[in-house]
C-alpha positions in Angstrom: 0.0 -0.1 0.0 1.3 3.4 -1.3 1.2 6.7 0.5 -0.4 9.4 -1.8 1.4 12.7 -1.0 0.4 16.0 -2.0 3.3 18.5 -3.3 2.6 22.0 -1.4 5.0 23.6 -3.4 8.5 24.3 -2.7 9.5 20.9 -2.1 7.0 20.2 0.3 4.8 17.3 0.8 1.8 16.4 2.6 -0.4 12.9 2.8 -3.0 13.0 0.7 -5.7 11.3 2.8 -5.4 13.8 5.8 -6.3 17.3 3.2 -9.6 17.7 5.0 -9.8 21.3 2.6 -7.5 23.3 0.9 -9.3 27.6 1.0 -7.8 30.6 0.3 -6.4 32.9 2.9 -8.3 36.1 1.7 -11.3 35.9 3.8 -11.2 37.4 8.1 -12.5 33.7 9.1 -9.7 32.5 7.3 -6.5 34.5 9.1 -8.4 33.5 12.6 -8.2 30.0 11.9 -4.1 30.4 10.9 -4.2 32.6 13.4 -5.4 30.3 16.0 -3.4 27.5 14.7 -0.1 29.1 15.5 -1.0 29.8 19.4 -1.6 26.3 19.5 1.8 25.5 17.6 -0.3 23.8 15.0 0.7 26.0 12.1 3.1 24.8 9.5 4.5 27.5 6.9 5.6 25.7 3.6 5.2 29.1 1.8 9.1 29.5 2.0 9.1 32.9 2.9 6.6 33.8 -0.4 3.1 35.2 -0.1 0.6 32.7 1.3 -2.3 31.7 -1.7 -3.8 28.8 -0.4 -4.3 27.2 3.5 -4.5 23.5 4.1 -6.4 22.0 6.7 -5.7 18.1 8.3 -7.9 16.2 10.0 -5.1 16.3 12.8 -5.8 20.2 12.7 -2.9 21.3 11.6 -2.9 23.9 9.5 -0.3 24.4 6.5 0.3 27.6 4.7 1.1 27.3 0.8 2.5 29.4 -1.7 0.2 27.5 -4.6 -3.3 28.6 -5.5 -5.9 26.1 -4.2 -7.0 25.2 -7.8 -3.9 24.0 -8.6 -3.3 22.3 -5.6 -7.1 20.7 -5.6 -6.1 19.9 -9.3 -2.8 18.0 -8.2 -5.4 16.1 -5.3 -8.2 15.4 -7.7 -5.1 13.9 -10.1 -3.3 11.6 -7.2 -6.8 10.5 -6.4 -6.8 8.5 -9.2 -3.7 6.4 -9.7 -2.9 3.4 -6.9 
């Protein structure tokens, strides 16, 4: 059994099965979600210092910041689901 990984940009990956949501960081609730995760120590910045273009929420309540657009991540996730 192989683990499917989702490339979130700049050489970083997350386990695709653990992804709950991929959202845009532009709304106030998403900014609050990011701040709350930072306070809990569950924020992972995978944007490598670049502008955050998407926020990935996992089933373990970790929040991953990515410099890749949400549409691109969703396409990558959908493409990986079909491969087994």
